[in-house]
DOZA-650514 format. One record per residue (C-alpha): residue number from 0; x, y, z. Coordinates in pm, whole numbers, plus 50000, padded with zeros to 5 digits. Each point is the difference from the previous one (the first is absolute). Layout:
BEGIN
NUM;X;Y;Z
...
//
This chain:
BEGIN
0;50000;50000;50000
1;50289;50235;50068
2;50133;49925;49652
3;49671;50120;49853
4;50078;50356;50093
5;49913;50027;50368
6;50253;50279;50033
7;49980;50197;50322
8;50174;50330;50054
9;50287;49964;50244
10;50029;49619;49981
11;50335;49907;49843
12;49972;49824;49663
13;50270;49750;50099
14;49799;49893;50302
15;49687;49962;49785
16;50187;49775;49755
17;50139;49786;50279
18;49653;49945;50147
19;49867;49849;49677
20;50214;49686;50033
21;49889;49928;50357
22;49685;49909;50190
23;49869;50356;50002
24;49721;50069;50245
25;49668;50090;49839
26;49926;50227;50293
27;50326;50183;49933
28;49900;50043;49636
29;49665;50134;50112
30;50181;50244;50231
31;50201;50126;49702
32;49686;50046;49791
33;49826;50185;50280
34;50302;50224;50045
35;49992;50089;49633
36;49623;50061;49989
37;49974;50177;50336
38;49755;49745;50139
39;50001;49817;50333
40;50201;49676;50002
41;49932;49691;50206
42;50347;50029;50154
43;50068;50298;50227
44;50312;50207;49936
45;50243;49915;50280
46;50293;50192;49849
47;49977;50297;50237
48;50101;49796;50308
49;50321;50085;50178
50;50227;50291;50082
51;49916;50303;49783
52;49762;49789;49796
53;50289;49776;49888
54;50120;50263;49753
55;50332;50039;50177
56;50194;49781;50237
57;50056;50059;50368
58;50295;50241;50021
59;50325;49954;50183
60;49958;50291;50240
61;50306;50215;50061
62;49941;50226;50295
63;50130;50084;50343
64;50099;49682;50184
65;49909;49943;50364
66;50216;49708;50108
67;49839;49830;50299
68;50346;49935;50145
69;50055;50375;50021
70;49696;50017;50229
71;50116;49728;50238
72;49921;49669;49832
73;50265;49729;50031
74;49963;49698;49773
75;50029;49649;50143
76;50042;50104;50365
77;49685;49823;50123
78;49853;50322;50136
79;49699;50201;49889
80;50054;50246;49716
81;49644;50130;50003
82;50065;50344;50149
83;50289;50062;49761
84;49781;49915;49701
85;49724;50226;50132
86;50251;50284;50027
87;50120;49942;49643
88;49641;50001;49866
89;49923;50316;50198
90;50304;50170;49848
91;49894;49898;49649
92;49650;50129;50074
93;50134;50339;50111
94;50198;50007;49674
95;49672;49929;49811
96;50145;49682;49859
97;50314;49795;49971
98;50149;49652;50012
99;49994;49821;50334
100;50293;49767;49944
101;50077;49670;50173
102;50358;49881;49940
103;50060;49625;49993
104;49917;49814;50318
105;49707;49921;50229
106;49797;50273;50171
107;49761;49895;50275
108;49695;50228;49987
109;49775;49813;50242
110;50209;49869;50286
111;49897;49943;50360
112;49873;50327;50148
113;49933;50169;49665
114;49673;50175;49936
115;49732;49792;49823
116;49873;50278;49773
117;50106;50013;49635
118;50302;50192;49879
119;49817;50260;49790
120;50091;50192;49687
121;49765;50288;49925
122;50205;50210;49758
123;50038;49999;49622
124;50326;49905;49829
125;50144;49772;50267
126;50176;49680;49894
127;50108;49722;50235
128;50302;49841;49832
129;50241;49724;50085
130;50296;49833;49830
131;49807;49698;49883
132;49755;49744;50137
133;50240;49706;49995
134;50158;49836;50304
135;50293;50240;49967
136;49781;50307;49956
137;49796;50229;50223
138;49758;49829;50236
139;49713;50147;50198
140;49933;49763;50290
141;49668;49981;50187
142;50112;49807;50303
143;49671;50007;50191
144;49644;49986;49865
145;49758;50289;50031
146;49698;49910;50215
147;49655;50084;49858
148;49842;50338;50064
149;49670;49816;50050
150;50036;49661;50174
151;49676;49882;49836
152;50144;50058;49652
153;50285;49766;49912
154;50091;50212;49697
155;50050;50329;50190
156;50370;49988;50086
157;50169;50323;49883
158;50253;49977;49719
159;50367;50073;50063
160;50000;50274;49732
161;49702;50214;49902
162;50014;50248;49713
163;49684;50202;50054
164;49831;50317;49880
165;49747;50181;50214
166;49758;50282;49934
167;49635;50084;49942
168;49802;49832;49720
169;49710;50235;49927
170;49753;49942;49717
171;50099;50223;49707
172;49728;49929;49743
173;49707;49779;49904
174;50005;49803;49676
175;49711;50105;49775
176;50056;49795;49683
177;50055;49638;49910
178;50340;49877;49878
179;50076;49663;49836
180;50279;49773;50116
181;50320;50093;49823
182;49913;50369;49966
183;50213;50275;50152
184;49743;50272;50065
185;49727;50066;50255
186;49744;50279;50031
187;49956;50169;50339
188;49776;50263;50159
189;50293;50227;50086
190;50372;50026;49924
191;50063;50281;50246
192;50221;49787;50227
193;50158;49789;49724
194;50337;50079;49843
195;50207;49855;49720
196;50294;49802;50142
197;49818;49899;50317
198;49905;49649;50108
199;49643;49925;50101
200;49793;49698;50099
201;49701;49902;49785
202;49765;49833;50245
203;49671;49818;50038
204;49825;49865;50309
205;49642;49885;49951
206;49803;49701;50129
207;49706;50023;49759
208;49891;49639;49933
209;49990;50066;49626
210;50364;50114;50000
211;50108;49703;50213
212;49822;49763;49762
213;50176;50163;49704
214;50337;49962;50172
215;49947;49630;50074
216;49834;49891;49675
217;49933;49720;49920
218;50003;49916;50371
219;49791;50131;50288
220;50095;50141;50338
221;50024;49759;50292
222;49858;50082;50347
223;50335;49982;50181
224;50162;50265;49778
225;49926;50273;50252
226;50255;50251;49872
227;49857;50003;49648
228;49639;49999;50123
229;50045;50269;50266
230;50257;50232;49840
231;49963;49907;49635
232;50216;50009;49691
233;50325;50175;50090
234;50238;50148;49743
235;50300;50226;50053
236;50208;50053;49689
237;50286;50249;50010
238;50062;50219;49695
239;50229;50279;49880
240;49818;50297;49841
241;50156;50106;49668
242;49734;50231;49853
243;49691;50195;50103
244;49758;50161;49753
245;49672;50137;50126
246;49834;49727;50206
247;50216;49721;49854
248;50309;49856;50165
249;50257;49779;49827
250;50219;49747;50175
251;50340;49864;49902
252;49870;49646;50045
253;49697;49818;49861
254;49698;49940;50221
255;49993;49627;50075
256;49642;49969;50123
257;49706;50155;49812
258;49865;50315;50167
259;49621;50032;50029
260;49933;50344;50146
261;49664;49898;50145
262;50172;49800;50274
263;50165;50303;50158
264;50365;50002;49893
265;50214;50276;50148
266;50351;50142;49972
267;50190;50027;50326
268;50335;50150;50097
269;50291;49757;50023
270;50280;50108;50237
271;50311;49805;49909
272;50377;49968;50000
273;50212;49973;49685
274;50338;49861;49902
275;50054;49788;50310
276;50208;49690;49943
277;50152;49698;50173
278;50277;49814;49820
279;50289;49757;50039
280;49916;49894;50355
281;49934;49669;50173
282;49715;49997;50251
283;50043;49713;50243
284;49744;49900;50259
285;50028;49734;50267
286;49702;49778;49920
287;50134;49645;50016
288;49699;49790;50091
289;49795;49778;49772
290;49733;50239;49878
291;49638;49932;50100
292;49742;50221;49835
293;49809;50210;50256
294;50164;49823;50292
295;50067;50334;50175
296;50131;50352;49938
297;50359;49879;50011
298;49944;49777;49698
299;49770;50236;49809
300;50172;50337;50036
301;50274;50006;50265
302;50277;50062;49749
303;49844;50245;49753
304;50275;50195;49831
305;49893;50272;49753
306;49681;50193;49927
307;49940;50283;49758
308;49684;50202;50062
309;49898;50292;49780
310;50294;50025;49759
311;50036;50046;49624
312;50294;49958;49764
313;50200;49807;50257
314;50175;49665;50014
315;50142;49700;50182
316;50261;49807;49805
317;50287;49753;50028
318;49913;49903;50357
319;49995;49673;50192
320;49748;49901;50267
321;50105;49708;50221
322;49807;49834;50287
323;49715;50250;49991
324;49627;49986;50069
325;49914;50262;49739
326;50256;50136;49755
327;49847;50318;49851
328;49659;50158;49940
329;49914;50298;49778
330;49690;50166;50147
331;49780;50274;49847
332;50274;50099;49756
333;50049;50040;49626
334;50268;49916;49745
335;50239;49832;50237
336;50252;49748;49864
337;50109;49702;50208
338;50241;49777;49814
339;50300;49770;50001
340;49945;49884;50358
341;50070;49668;50170
342;49803;49846;50285
343;50194;49728;50181
344;50031;49809;50325
345;49707;49864;50198
346;49649;50013;49857
347;49794;50285;50141
348;49657;50153;49951
349;50019;50231;49697
350;50237;50107;49725
351;49942;50328;49812
352;49662;50147;49910
353;49817;50309;49875
354;49730;50098;50248
355;49741;50255;49891
356;50250;50146;49751
357;50003;50095;49632
358;50235;49871;49730
359;50263;49842;50223
360;50266;49803;49811
361;50131;49691;50183
362;50263;49832;49784
363;50253;49718;50023
364;49928;49904;50359
365;50145;49663;50097
366;49794;49865;50290
367;50224;49707;50090
368;49847;49885;50330
369;49648;50030;49853
370;49836;50241;50242
371;49652;49886;50099
372;49869;50292;49794
373;50239;50062;49713
374;50005;50319;49793
375;49665;50155;49912
376;49733;50257;50081
377;49744;50098;50261
378;49743;50271;50072
379;49887;50226;49708
380;50323;49976;49803
381;49975;50075;49629
382;50234;49935;49709
383;50261;49799;50191
384;50255;49816;49786
385;50184;49696;50137
386;50269;49931;49740
387;50233;49702;49958
388;49985;49909;50370
389;50006;49653;50148
390;49916;49800;50306
391;50023;49629;50072
392;49763;49724;49897
393;49853;49988;50350
394;49880;50361;49991
395;49781;50209;49772
396;49909;50349;49889
397;49847;50229;50264
398;49673;50198;49984
399;49897;50102;50350
400;49640;50121;49951
401;49859;50346;50089
402;49936;50083;49634
403;50318;49989;49790
404;49937;50038;49625
405;50183;49985;49669
406;50318;49806;50089
407;50250;49845;49760
408;50213;49696;50084
409;50238;50018;49705
410;50239;49718;49907
411;50012;49889;50364
412;50055;49650;50133
413;49903;49801;50305
414;49741;49768;50144
415;49632;50035;49918
416;49775;49892;50284
417;49724;50112;50230
418;50054;50112;50356
419;50292;50238;49964
420;49807;50310;49892
421;49885;50164;50321
422;49733;50229;50132
423;49727;49980;50262
424;49659;49873;49893
425;49838;50337;50077
426;50237;50164;49748
427;49932;49762;49710
428;50032;49955;49704
429;50375;49939;49975
430;50013;50194;49673
431;49748;50190;49790
432;50006;50044;49622
433;50321;50022;49800
434;50224;49728;50144
435;50221;49886;49711
436;50261;49724;49979
437;50225;50034;49695
438;50234;49710;49921
439;49990;49879;50360
440;50213;49687;50046
441;49857;49754;50250
442;50264;49798;50187
443;49787;49778;50228
444;49794;49700;49896
445;49696;50072;49786
446;49642;49955;50115
447;49678;49987;49795
448;49718;50255;50006
449;50167;50252;50227
450;49723;50192;50177
451;50021;50381;50025
452;49662;50033;50172
453;50032;49723;50254
454;49694;49828;50138
455;50185;49811;50274
456;50167;50296;50177
457;49909;50365;50061
458;50361;50113;49946
459;50045;49972;49623
460;49804;50243;49781
461;50134;50154;49676
462;49784;50190;49750
463;50068;49860;49653
464;50381;50002;49965
465;50156;49978;49655
466;50278;49770;49877
467;50228;50024;49698
468;50274;49743;49940
469;49958;49825;50337
470;50236;49702;49991
471;50182;49749;50216
472;50364;49910;50042
473;49888;49641;50049
474;49795;49967;49681
475;49623;50028;50029
476;49894;50293;50223
477;49705;50037;50233
478;49669;50045;49821
479;49733;50250;50099
480;49624;50001;50032
481;49939;50194;49679
482;49682;50167;50129
483;50216;50167;50268
484;50263;50160;49775
485;49961;50294;49764
486;50229;49841;49741
487;50252;49716;49985
488;50205;50049;49685
489;50272;49757;49892
490;49965;49780;50305
491;50311;49786;50041
492;50215;50196;49756
493;50179;50335;50055
494;49911;50283;49765
495;50184;50285;49841
496;50068;50263;50119
497;50168;49829;50290
498;49931;50295;50230
499;49686;50211;49963
500;50150;50284;50205
501;50307;50018;49779
502;49793;49989;49682
503;49758;50269;50114
504;50283;50222;50119
505;50189;49959;49673
506;49681;50077;49811
507;49937;50319;50199
508;50356;50136;49995
509;50120;49863;49665
510;50285;49820;50173
511;50065;49789;50307
512;50166;50222;50262
513;50359;49916;50082
514;49925;49954;50370
515;49764;49715;49918
516;50233;49845;49742
517;50276;49995;50262
518;49776;49866;50275
519;49878;49722;49774
520;50357;49885;49930
521;50149;50005;50347
522;49928;49980;50370
523;50227;50162;50254
524;49813;49989;50330
525;50295;49841;50180
526;50284;50171;49812
527;50240;50222;50190
528;49968;50367;49907
529;50230;50297;50010
530;49905;50279;50244
//
């Protein structure tokens, strides 16, 4: 079909020619046709995920260096370095940015007697940097666990590091016009408080039964889903304003869920941090027991290392997480890149996830111990891309309920089984519309008629996921109940393009960015780095 003249502006001719000799996805061809005609495609456009919409790579920041050893830290002495690190971060904050640098060695940031609150970063342009995440690099040690802030909630232990923005979130405008999925423009009742170059949150919260039924179609709400019934459909999608004309506002990114103005969509302020990074560090906990899911707070969250909350255009890269309960979580943020990271040591509770965030890129994560919940999404996340990541055959993808939507697992590998995607029953379903698996390689044993709307447990509910090129390393892959999937193209055989994210990004930009070409070729999470 490409050879018959399906030329698309910006898509390299060489790439088009190469596709013709391979098992080209029909849904990809349809996406190309829709792009050319300006119509809505079946596949969402995931190409805007990641730092600065993936158009440029994460920079190597050159700024003022705040060496933690200059503020009293002493590597490998078995004593707490927490106060020294706090002093270094405070100095970088007064400077309105800088590199908080950890020379090679181990730094204990939660020793006996240390405070149990997170080490916070609340300033733009701060980078935590080490000399590599290998055994001879820079190691952040969490010697003791953090007890929960609420003893009744096993997940409430504070993280060791918290990058967090604070500030008011007033309503700025009401949406007055409908907008299709994939469009970039909304119509509002006022633009008085909106400005080009500012980030905002496009939001919806409505429990009208008609809207809930639309969101769950073809399924119906279940009585125990109290959050959806009481509070309703919840969407928070963060966007960058690029143009305002009259009552119309244009975003940098496409809208990934159709906007029907009658349901009461609004635009809200989004206080945030920018250009905050963590790189070339090993984060080592002290969890060395055999993990038991929901045994107690110690197992579920005692060693939680990193959380981002309210950040944009930020990153976590080339890091190692060893013997941890929870590695890293990106909360209520947008266009954050987490990539080239290794999880090792004892199995813990959770790996890396986007939680209530927009367009987070999670790429080349090697979850070696197979965390109980491997990499994935939770809460009203939108447009998350999990790219070329892997876990073991005894684990699975993660989708932790509370209304995530439009998620791409792209050229990933691991087990495929029930029971590892989390979420309380009252927060079901596990995932709403738009869950897509592209060339997912199953590594555990296959099973027939895999059930995405389980009748034998209340914990497994997915609204019509889609599959393209789902295949198995062991031959015949798991089969699905076809009435429960939106599409299942080329089952058992990978398709071309190998990566949907790469293909969509190359289509949009006219080339594949060098940062992604490099990342695809090499991994360096445990490589020693120069200061």
